N, C-alpha and C positions, 0 to 999 in steps of 0.2 A: 818126655816128649815121642811123640807117635813114630814110630820106624827110622829110625836112628836120624830125622835130620837134623838135630846139631851138631852130630858127626858128622853125616857129608856137609854139613856148612863149612864145620870147621876145617874141610880139606879143600873150600872153595870151592868146591859144583854149583856150578851158574844155577842148574834144573833145581837144585837144592834149595838157593836164597830166590829165587822166584817164588818157589810154591810155599817158603815160609814167608814170605813176604802175602802171597796172596790168603793167605791162613789169616797172619795175625793186624794187619796191615787196618783192619775195619777195627779190631779193638781200640787198638793203638790209638785210633784217630778219637774215638770215644772217650777213653781216657783224659787225652789232652783236654778235649773239649770242654769236659768236667772241672776242669782244670781251671777254666775261664779263659783257653785259650780262642778267644772264637774265630779269630783273624788273622793268629799265626799257626792257625793248627796243622798245614798242610807245610809248613815250613818245620816244625816239631817233628810229624811224621817222617820224612826227611830225615831229619837229622837221626834222629832214634835209629834208625834202618841205615844211615850210616856209621853209628857209631858200632853198632852190629858186625855189619860185615867186615870193619875194620879191627877189630878184638880178638884179643886172643880168649876163646870162648871159652865159659871154664866146663865140668864135667857134665856129661850127661844128664844126671838127677838133680843137679842144683842150676841150671841151665834157664828153667822158666822162672825162678826166682830172680836171679842176677838180669833176666830182661826185663821181666817188670819192677825193680828196682832204678833200671836205664829209664825204662818211662817215664818215674813220677820223679826221680833225678831231671833229667831233659825237661817236663815239666815245671819245675820248681825253677828250671835255671830261666826260661823263656820267661815264663812269670816274673820275675828278678830282672832282668834288661826289659822289660813291656813298662814297671813303674816306675825304672831309671830317665826312659824314653818319655814315660809320660811325663814325668817331675821335672824335664830338663824344657819340655814344650808348654807346659803349666805356666815356666815360672820366664821362659823368652816370652811369651806370650802377655804375662802380666807386667815386663819391662818396655814391651812393644806398647802397652796400653796405659802405662804411666807417661812413657815420653811423647803419646800423642794425646793426651787429656784423657781418657777411658774413653777413644773410638774406635780400640779393638776388636775385633769379632771374638766372640764365644767359641770356647774350644771344642771341639768337635771327639767326642768318643767313641774309638773304633768298636766298645762293647755294645752301642745303644745302635748298630750299623746289625748287628749279628743277628740272625734269627735260628732256633729251636725249634725241634718239631713238637713239642710243647712246653711254649715260655712260662709256664705257672711252674713244669716241675723246673726249668733252666733258674726262672728266679727264686727257689724256693734252696733250690744246690747252691746259687749265690751266696747264703746265707748262712751257710756254713764254712770251717774254718777248712781250711786248704787238707788236713789232716783226717779230718770228718772227711768232704766230697772226695780223696783221694778211697777212702776204705772203703766208701758207696761206689765210685768208679769200679776199682778191682771185684768188688765182691757181686753188683747188678749186670754191669755192661762187659767185663772179662768174664765172668760166671767163673771166679778163684771160690778154693776152698779158703775157712776159714786159717788153715796155717798155710796156705799156700801165700795167702793177704798178709798175713805176721813174721814171714820171710823178707817179701818181696819190701816191704817198709822198715824190716830189721826192726822190731817190737814184738815184745810178748802175746801170746793168743790173747790173753787176760783183755788186753789193751785193745785188739782188736774186735775184741764180742762186745767192749764200753762203749769202742766210738761206734761200731754198728746201732747197739740201740741208742744210744745217744741219739746220731744223726736220723737215724729212724723217727725218734718221736719229734726230733725237732720242722723235720719234712712233714711229717706230718699237721703237726700243730699250725705250721707255715699255711698250706695246701688249705686244711678246714678254716682259718680263717680268711684264707682268699674265696669262700665258696666250694669249696670241693669235699665232696664227701663219698668222694671211693678211698675204697681199704689199700694203705700202702702196707 
């Protein structure tokens, strides 16, 4: 990490924390958004930085891998919470519909209201498994090397290469089928 920023953050220097937030918040936001946290992305970004600022930070040479793993895990946790909430809402709506003989209103999916800069790409990314979507996000939206992605996801380098190859092939296929002929 440039300029010993992790070490300065470890000493709880407020200006180091502010610099870290300014530098990495956009990447964190994009990664979490690509994990499917459309409506909850701001809460998840905040949760990531709170965890960083409260943690005993690892050594500088391991800091970024630790940080990206923290982002991925936070996104996964938020996703599980969202699934649990959705399941509960759907069950409550089903019970209400049964009690009122089918007059309940349909569920409003928060993801339907989310907008992305490129809806076709967003739809294609949604068709990837979470592991593949994370790999794409770390490579193209956080601009990490394959080795850094392997460290962040705690998988071998070959797994990262395989995931990236498969994900790009799938994205290419989905976008081509949707009528986009731009090269991916």
